[in-house]
N, C-alpha and C positions, 0 to 999 in steps of 0.2 A: 603448815603455817610458817610464813617467812618473816613474821614480825619478831624483832629482838626485844626482849623485856629485861631491864636491868636486874642483875643478880639471879637470873633464872637460866639454868643450863639447857642446852638442847635435849639432853637425856631426860631432864625433868619434864619438859614439854611433851616429849614422846610418851612418858608414863601417863600424863594427863590424857593425851589423845587416845590411848588404848585402855583407859579406865583402870590402870594399875595404881593410880594415886589421885587424890583430889587436892588441888592447890589450897594453901592457907588463905584466910581472908585477905591479908595484905597483898598476896600474889594475885588473887582474883581482881582486886581493885586495879592493880598495875596492868594486868592483862586486858581488862575492859578499856582502860585509858589508851593503851598502846594500839588496840584494834579499833579505836573509835566506836566502841560499843557493839562491834560485831560478835564478840565473845563476851558473854555475861555470866555472872555466878550461877544463874539458873541452868545454864548449859551443862553444868557438871552434875546436876541433880535430877533434871527432868528430860525425858526423851520427847520425840514428836507426839507421842500418844499420851503424854501426861504421866507416864510411869517413871520410876527411878531408872536412871541410865545404867 
């Protein structure tokens, strides 16, 4: 993911990507805005099959 989000470190993004951490609600909102909705809060909770990620 190449999008920069204010006050979120690259290591924080890496932890989200690998499921090591879930972003806080305010970070999820900023991430959704920065990616024009391509990454949404549900992306951190549901997989393609409707199961928890």
